C-alpha positions, 0 to 999 in steps of 0.5 A: 500500500502506498503512503498516499492510499494509506493517508487517505484511509487514515483520513477516512478513519479519523473523519468517521471517528470524529463524526461518531463522537461529535455528531452520531452519539449526541444525535442519538441522545439529543434528537428528542430534545432538539426535534423542534429546531431546523436541520442545521440548528440540530447538527450544530447543537449535536456538534457543540454538545459532542465536543464539549462532552468529550473535552470535559470528560478528558479533563475530569478523568485527567484531574482524577488521574484515572484517564484510560481507554476503559474509563473514557469508553465508560464515560462515553457510554454513561449517558446511554446507560442512564437513559436506558435505565430510565426507560427500562424503569418504565413498565411499558418499556421494560417488560412488554418490549423485552418479552416481545423481543424474547418471543420473537427471538425464540420463534426465529430460532425455532423456525416458526418466524421466518427470515422473510417475515423478519425482513417484512417486519423490518421494512414495515418498521422502517416505513413507520419510522420514515413516512412518505412525507419525510421521503418527499422532504429528502427529495426536496433537499437533494439540490442542497445535498449536491451543493454540499457535496460539491463544497466537500469536494472543493475542500478535499481538492484545495487542502486534501492534495497537500495532506495526501502528498506531504507527510510531515507536520507542516508547522514547527510547533507540532512536535511540542503539541505531540509531546504534550498530548503524549504526556496525557497518556500518563495523566499529566495534563499540565506537565509543561504548563497550562495551555488551551487544552480543548484541542489536545483533549480531543486528539487524546480522546481519539487516540485512546478510544479509537487506537489512532496514533497521535502523530497520525492524528496531528498530521491528518486531523487538519483536513478533518478540522478544515472540513468541519470548519467549512461545513460550520460556515455552511450551517451557520449561513444556512441558519441566518440566510433566507435563500436556500442556496446562498450558504453554499455559494458563499462557502464556494466563493470563500474556498475557491475565489482566493480573494483573501490574504495568503494566511487566511488559507495557509493556516488550515494546512496544519492541525493547530489549536487556534484553527480548531477554535474556529469550529466553535467561534462560528456557531457562537456568532451565528447563535448570537445573531439568531438570539438577537433576531429572536429577541427582536421578535420577542420585543416586537411581540411584547410591543404588540402584546402591550398594544393589545393589552392597552387596547383591551384595557381601553375596551374594558374601560369603555365597557365599564363606563357603558355598564355604569351608564346602564346601571345609573339609567336602570337605577333612575328608572327603578327610582321612577317606578318606585315613586309611581308605585308609591303614588299608586299605593297611596291613591289605592289606600285613600280610595279604599278608605273612602269606600270603606267609610261609605260602606260602613256609613250605608250600613249604619244608615240602613240599620237605623232607618225605618225604610225597608231595606235589605237588612230589615225588610223581613221584619218590616214585612212580618210586622206589616202582615201582622197588622193586616191580620189583626185589622182583618180580625177586628173588622171581622169581629165588628162585622159579626157583632153587627150581624148579631145585633141585627139578629137580636132585633 
């Protein structure tokens, strides 16, 4: 195998190792937390979280003097173990899914669950996880993917040829960095003084966990580094630009136009800590711009909310005044009705009293009068008939006496 092919293979190994710890692992852990963000924002969040975790994990283990491959792998897997424990503590996840898995595995071994059925179930699961809507979205972003691959090809052409044909460090201070990183194998992180060790921690992590030699990392990591720097440029511009293709055109011009000074490009030919910091400066600037945009939108919403609240308050005050007017009007009407009612009551009372006096007077007059009325008509008739009978009897007696006198003569 030629040195050029070996360098290419080593670059691919370093690129995938760095991508796993800074994109894949954080993506598996944070995909639910960041699912509301855009694709560029999620990738940037995964990248920052992965670098931050690996660097601080190395710091912690180095300070405790227990840094080695076992502790680094355990520390990397620890978030997965914690998450798995939390999920397994749920009855619905731990028992049902585990029992389903055991039954399926047993059926597969016994032959009752065939390979074709397994493949069909896997296809159905993938279809459920990747619906037709997502497939349409992927096809929609095919032009952007092609442009992104074109930017990657440009980076490999501009910077990769030098790395695959020149096999040295390319900078005079790289042996010093190599020496400091090798001291970290002995848990001596600050043996030669305090230095910005983020870059050193990442190189040391890749060296210990993946078994890649330090000098190979320092020789080829510059290409991985510059690749991620340019992708960070694309991602950051993608977050703040409205046009879809502007970020790729801007990155292509920056890469191929050669419009800046020589040092702008020459610093990227070697894996230096300062250039490694560009991976974090660009997202910080981008997120600062996004923060200001969000804050401006929040202020605008706040002003609109204040305006709406002010209008709502005015409307409530107007309604309150309207209610007070209606209340005063109703009170006035009630007062007027109360006065009318009082006058009617007085009128009815006086009229009733007059009628009562009239009735009592008529009854008294009727009771004390000699004239026949409804109260004494019966007694008057009896008295009158009695006098008539007595008068008839007296006349009859007088007639009888006269007849007797006539007979005696």
